[in-house]
N, C-alpha and C positions, 0 to 999 in steps of 0.2 A: 080445814086446810088440806090441800092435795099433796101428792107425792111428786117431787120435782127433780130428783136425781136418781136415787136407788130405792128399790122396794124389796122386801124379803118375801120369800115364797109363801110363808104362812099367811101373810096379809093378803097376797093375791088369792090364795086358796079360800080365804074367808069371803072374798068379794068378787070372785070370778063370774058370778051370775048377776051382779048388779047391773041394772039397765044403763047406767051412765058410765060404765067401764067398757073400754075397748082394748083388746089385746092383739098385738101384731108380732108374728113370727118372722125373724130376720135372718134365718140361717142361710149361709152362702159359702161356696167353696170356689176360690179363684181358679183352681185346676179343673173343676167340673161345674160349670155355671148352672146346671140344672139339678145338682145334688140337693141343694136346699129345698127346692120345690118338691122333689121326690120324698125327702124326709118329712116335709110338712104333710104331704098327702098320706104318708104312712102313719102319721100320728102327731097331733099338736095339742096345745092347751085348748080347753073348751072355749068356743066362740072366737078363736084367733083367726085373723086374716093373714095372708102371706104377702110380705114385701120382698120383691126381687131387687137385688142391689142394682143390676144393670137396667132393668125396665122401669122400676118405680122410684128408685132413690138416686138416679143419675140420668144425664142426658147423653146423646150419642157423642162418641169421641170425634174430635176434629184434628186437623193437621197441627194445631197449636195448643190443644188442650192436654190435660193430664188424662189418666186412664179412667177416671170416674168424675167427669164434670158434674157440677150441681145440676139437679133436674130443673127443667123449665118451671118457673114458679106457678104459672096457671095450671099446668098439667099436674103438678104436685098437689095443688089445692083441690083439684077435681078428684085426685086419688084419695085424699083424706076424706072427702065427702062420700066417696064410694065405700070406704071402710066404716062409715057411720060416725066419724069423729066430728064433733062440734066444739064450740068454745067452752062448754061446761063438761066436757068428757075427761075422765081420768084415763090416760093412755098408759099401758104397760107394754114395753117392747122387750124381746128376748131373743137369744140365739144359743148356740152350743159352743161358743168360743170365748167365754169370759166377758161377753159384752162388746167384743171387737167390732162386730157389724151392727148390732143393735144401737150402739152409741151414735152411729151415723143418722139413724132415724130420729133418735132423741135430739140431736143437734138441729136437724132440719125442722122439726116441730118447734123448737125454741126460736129458730130463725124466722118463722112466720108468726111468732107471738104467742104460741101455746105454752102455758106455764106448767100445767099438770100432766107431765109425762115423766116416766121413770123407767130405768132399766131393771129388769128382774135380776137381782144379785145372785150370782151362781148359776143362772140360766136353767137349762133343762135338768141338770143334775140336782140342783137345789129343789126344783119342783118335784122330782121323783122322791127325794129324801123327805119331803114334807107330806108325802102321801098323795100327791096330785096325780090325776089320771090323764092319759092322752086319748084323744078321740080322732076319728076320721071324718066326722060330719063337717060339711062346709058351713060357715056361719050364716045364719039367716039375718043378715044386716040390711036394714032399710036405709038407702043412701040419703044423706042430708043435704045434698047439693054442695057446691064448691065451698070449702072452708074459707071464712072471711078473715084474711090475713090482717094482722095489726102490727104494732111496733115490735121490731125484732128484739129478742131477749139475749141474743148472742151476736157477735160481730165477726166479720171476716176481713182479711187482707188479700189483695191481689199481688201479682208478681211485681208490677211497677211500684206499688207502695212498699214492698219489701226492699227493692233496690234503693228507693229513696231513704229508707230508715237505716240502711246499713252504716251510714256515717254517724248515726246517733247512738252513743253507747248505752242509752237508757233502755233500748229495746233488746229483748232476748228471744231468740229462736230456740224451739225445743223439737227435736226429731224423735218420733215414736217408733221408728223401725228397729229391728234387731241390731245389736252392736256391730256385727260383721258387715252388714249392709251399710250402716252409717260410716264405717271406716273405709268402705270401698273395696273390701276384700272379696265380696261376692255380690252379684246383682242378678237375681233370677228373673226379673220382670221388666226392667227398663234398659234402654240401650247404653246408658252411661252409669258407671258406679261412682259413688261418692256422696257428698252432702253439701249443703249450702254453707258458705263461710260464716263463721261466728256461731253456728248452732251448737247446742249441747244435746247429748243423747240421753233419752229416758225411754227405754223400750216399754211398751204398754204393759207387758207382763209384770213389771215391777209394781204396778198398782194392785196386784192381786196376791192373795194368800195361796198356799199350796192347794187348798180345796176349790180354787176358782172363784171364791168370793173376794170382794174388794177388801183391802185393809181397812182398819178402823179410821175414824175421823182423825183422831190424834196422830196416828202413825202417818197417814197420808199428808196431813198438814205439816208435820215435822220434816218429812222427807222432801216435800216440794219446797218448803222454805229454805232448807239447807242447799238444795240444788240452785235455786234462783238468786240467793243472796240478796242484793240490794234491789233487784228488779221487783216492781209491784205487779200484781196479777194483770192489770190492764196494759202492761208493757210487754206481755208475753204473747208470742205467736206460735201456734203448734202446726207442725206439718208431718207428713209420713211419706209413703210412696204415692198414694193417689187421693189423699184427703179423707180417707175412711177411718182408719185406725187412729189417726191423730185425735179424733173426737173422743177417744177413750181417755187420753191424757187431760183433755179439757173437762170431761165429765168428772174425773178424779179430783181436779182442782176445785170445781164447783161444789162437789160433795164435801170437800175439806174446808169449805167456807172461803176459798181463795177465788173470789168472783171477778169475772170480767176479762179473762184471757180470750184470745182470738184464734181463728183458724185460717190457715192458708189452704183453701180447698184444692188448688191445682197441685200443690205439693211437688215432690221431686220429679214425678213423671212429666209434669208440665215444665218445671224449671229447666230440666236438662235438655229439653227440645230446642232451646235457643242457646247456641254456642257462645253468644256474646255475654251471657250472664256468668258471673263469677262462680266457680265451683272448686271444691276440694276433692281431687281424685287421686287414685294411686297409679 
């Protein structure tokens, strides 16, 4: 059985040279969009390819989209093939931000039906603590052709579906942004500050321990169940600023055995572009 949510650094260290394993570096900085690529070039896990959030894990922004629209599926499938990922590959994704960006690629792979993909728990820090080395060599990966997408293992909701479900109390929205952004006190990235009505706030950092690793199965499960109350996992929709870090909350729920929650990929940056949509602002 493969690794489907999180994987520890010691296990990656033991398997990093396995021919059926592929590693992808997802480091990215919103303030400097080339910083992640430079960091990758300066040193990365052996055999790792690099995934650029804007180029590989998103499609171009449009007048009505959020800041990181989902990538074109066919282009994404070609990218997976270029990285040497096939249906029987164990994929490990990592970053230097507690999994905040790596979780996006984790979700996208689940979206095209790839089961065996896991986020490196603790990221680069955990790798170094386990004695792992960083290399500058580019991976010698033989492309496999476009990945053959199958039935999605995760589900999404669009803005119209969110509007339709607002009158149904069974559905629960969870916002992964920092509390001050959720409350509308600050907004460094989008033109409107605030949140979607009815949403609860669970900043993604609450999934992590002080050392940057995820909290235990039992702790995550207990915290999420307390937050969601009567809502079942399949009635939960996650969002954030642009649909990236919300994947972290979805990953935390899946790791805690609370399966089936959904993502609103457009998130606040898409929602707030249409003034006719209801918003809670200050």
